[in-house]
N, C-alpha and C positions, 0 to 999 in steps of 0.2 A: 615438452609441454606446449600446448596450443594456446595462443593468445587471441582473444576476440578483437578483431579490427572492424570498425564500422565505417562504411563509406559516407553515410550521412548520420547526423545526430538523431536518435530516435525521439520522436515527439508525440506525446499523447494528445488526443483531441476529444476523447470522450471516456468517461469512467462510469461503471455501474458496479454495485456490490449486491450480490444475491445472498440468500441464506448460507450458501456454501462456497461461493467463488468471488474472486475479484476479476472483473472483465474490463480490459483496457483496449481501446481502439487507437491505432497509431495513424499518423498523417499519411503514411505510405500504403494504407489499406490493410495492414496486418492487424491481427487481434491476438491479445495475450489473455489467456484464461488460467488463473492459478487458484489453488485452494486457499480459503481463508485460514486454514490451519497454519499456513506459512507466516501469518501475521496475527498473533494472538489478540492484540488490542482490537483489531477489526472484528475478529471472531466474537469477542466479548461485547462489542458496541451494539447499541440499539439501532433499529432501522433509521431513526431520525439522525443519529450520529453518523451512520454510514453514508447517508445522503448528503451530509454537510461536508463536501470535499471541494477542493479547488486545485487547479493546475498551477504550478509554480513556474515562473519564468515564461518561456515559450512552450511549456508542456514537458519540460525535462524531468519533472517530478510531480507527485500528487501529495497533497497535505489534507489531513483530517484534523482541524484545530481542536475540536471537542475532546479528542482522545490523544492528542499530541503524537500523531503518527505521520511519518513522512516516508514515502517510497519512491525511489529513483527508477526511472524507466529503463535505464541501462542495466541496473541490477535485475529487474524483472526479466529482461531479455537474456541475461547471463544465467538465469535460474537460481539467483540468490534468495534464500529465505530471509525473513526478518532476523536481524542480528542482535536483538535485545537479550541481555543476559537474564537467566531465570530470576536472579536476585532483584534486578531492576523491575522486571515484569511483576514480581510478587509485591514489591513496594507500591507500584502503580495500582495493582488490583486491590490491595488493602486500603489504599487511600480512596479509591473509587467506591468501595463497599461502605466505608465509613462516612462518605459524603455523597449519597446517591443523587443523580441528576434530576 
C-alpha cells in the first residue's frame, strides 16, 4: 500500500466553480480540476451559491456556507470524492426543495 506523503501542506489560493468542474489553484502553482459530480451539493447549487465560498484557515479547505459544503485540499489531491452518504444527501436535498432559497 502506498501512503501519500506531502513535503509541504497544500494550500488553496483561488477557487472557481463552473457548470461542470471545481477548479482550485494552489500556492505552489498547481491546479486541481475535478468534476462537480464528485460533490453533489455543489452540483445542485445555484451559480450564486457556488460563488459564495471562502478559504478556511490558511487555505487548507474550502467552505460553501449556503450549502453546508466543506472540501479539504489534501482530499482533493488524494482524489477523494465527497463522502456524504446517500441518506444524508437525500435529507439535505428534500429540505432544500421544501425551503427554496
